[in-house]
N, C-alpha and C positions, 0 to 999 in steps of 0.2 A: 480585518483578518487577525485573529488572536494567535499570538505566538504559541501559547500552551496547546491550543487546538491543533495547530500545524505540527508541532513537535510530536504530539501523541499519535496522530493519524499517520504521520510519515515514518514512524519508528520502523526500522527494518524488520522487526519480528512480525509485523503485519504482513508484509509481502512474502516473506519466506515461509510462513506457516499458514497462509491462505485463510485469514481469520474471519471474514465477514460475508454477509449476503450483499451482492451488488445493489446499489441504490436504485438502479434502473430495472431490476429484475421483478418477477411477479407479474402483475397486471401491466401490460405494455402501455406506457404513457405516449402522448403525442410526440412526434419526432422533435428533437431539440432544435431550437433556432440556431443556425450555423453562426450567425453574428454574435449571439449571446454566448454560445459555447466558446468562441474565440476570445471573448472578453474574460471568461472564467480562466482560460488557459493563460492569458496575458497577465492577469492579476497574480496568479500563482507564480509564474515565471519572474515577474517583477520583484516579488518579495525576496528573491535570491540574487537579483541583479544589483549587487551592492554599488557598483560603479555607475550604473545608469547608462551603459553602452549596449544594451540588448544582448548581453552574453552572460553565461554562468559557467562555473567550473564543472568538469565532468562528474565529479563525485556528488554533485547536487541533483543530477538528473533523476536518479532513482527516488529521491525524496519528493521531488515535485510530482513525479508520476504517481507515487503512492497517494499523495494528497489529493490528486485528481481522480483516484479510483482505479488505477491500473497497477498491478502488483507483480512486476517481473522479478525473477530471481537475480542474484548478483551475477550468476553466469550469463543470464540473458542480457543483462546490461553490458557486461564486459565483452561478450562474444558477438552480439548482434546489434544492440541499440546504439551504443556509443560509436562503434565504427561507422554505422549508417549516418549518424548525425555529423560526424567529422568529415565523411566523404562528401556530404552535401555542401560544405563550405570549408575546404582545407586551409584557407588563408588566415584563420583566426588563432594560430599558435596553440591549438589544443583546446580552445574555449568553444562552448556550444552556443550557437546563435539562436535567437528567438525564432527566426524564420525557419530554420531547420527543425527546431523542437516542435513548433506549432504544426508543421506538416505531418510529422510522425505521430504526434499526440492526437490530432484529429482522426487520422487513420485508425490508430489503435482503439480510440474511444468508440468510433463508429462500428468497427469490426469486433470490439470486445476481445481483443487479442490477449490481454492479460487480466481479464476479469478474475476475481477471487473465487475459490471454491465455496460452496455453501456450508452451512454449519454442520450438516449431517456428515459431509465428507471429512470435516475437521474432527468431529467426534469419533468417527471411525478410525482415524489415524491415532488418536489418543488411546482408544480401546485396544489397539494392537499392543501398546505398551502396558496395558493393564489386563493381562489374561485371566487374572483371578476375579475381575469385576469388583474391585474394592471401591472404585469411584474416584480414586486419586492416584497420582504418580509421584514417587519420591523425587525431590528436586535434584538430587545428585544424578539420578537416572536421566532426567530431562537434560541436565547439563551435558551429559555424555552424548546423547543423541543429537542435540541441537548444535553441538560444537562442529560436527561433521555431517550435517544433514544430507541424506541421500548419498553419502560417501564422497561428497564434494566439499572439501574444506572451504572453497571459495564461497559457498552458500551458507556456511556455518555462522553461528553468532559470535561476535566479538564479546570480550568480557563486559564491557559497558552495556551492550545490548542484553546480555544475559542477566545482568543486574536489574535492568529496566523491566525485563520480562518477569522475573521472579517477584519484583516489587508489585507489579500490576496484578499478577496472577494469584498472589497469596490470599488466603482467607482473611478478610478484613475484620471479622469478628474476633478471631483468635490471634490474628497477626502472626500466624504460624507460616513461615516461609519454607518449611521442610517438606511440605506436601502441596501438590497442585490438584485441587478439586476441579477437574477439567470441565464438567458440565456447567458449573457456575461460571467458570472462566469464559467458556465459549459464549454463553448467553449474554454475559456482560459486554464482552468485546464486540460481539455481533451487533448488539443494540447501539453501542457507542459509535461504531463506525458507520452503521446504516444511517443513524441520525445525522452524522456529519455530512455524508455524501448527499443525503436527501436535501439538506439545507443548502449545500454548495450548488447543487444543480437545479434547484426549484425555479430559478429565473431563466434557466436555459431550456426548459421544456417548452415545446410549442403549445400554443393555446388551442390548436385545432382549427384555427381560422386561416392558417397559412401566412400569418403576419411575421414581422421580424422579431 
């Protein structure tokens, strides 16, 4: 598991702006092997289990979920997911146990509860901010909208996340960070995340023979 891959895919801007096509979408693959799916979840969880006691901090749950292809908002995490995980095992002093996380993650993956929007939905959102059809959005305008996305400050970007977003979204040829050419941005990010999720889950897909 490469740290740089994990940090990129897990970046909160992915979840809050619904940036990719789900790796399992399109032509339906065979059903994932449950045992192999559990292995993928365990490996992702273990990466953040620094003490080795099968627990992680609450603020790491969203990162792990995004890495696994589920993209809840910060409000979803705070209001729904974290309370459910804590209720499952309230004796851990606010830590999230693997047992609780695995149960919720298997359900959400199977039901696709927090699957991301497709690229066309994302492009439509950008075009709302580009009524003149220029093909780009000024960075300062993006900063304004992303700071309080949907009117919820809890879902808005923090300054570090905003910097990460602008660095990734800027035109690499001109290195101009004052404009976001959103069609190029969506295409690049969609491809990067789809590739990551496809690789992550390739061993968890069933072979069609009903094996493990």
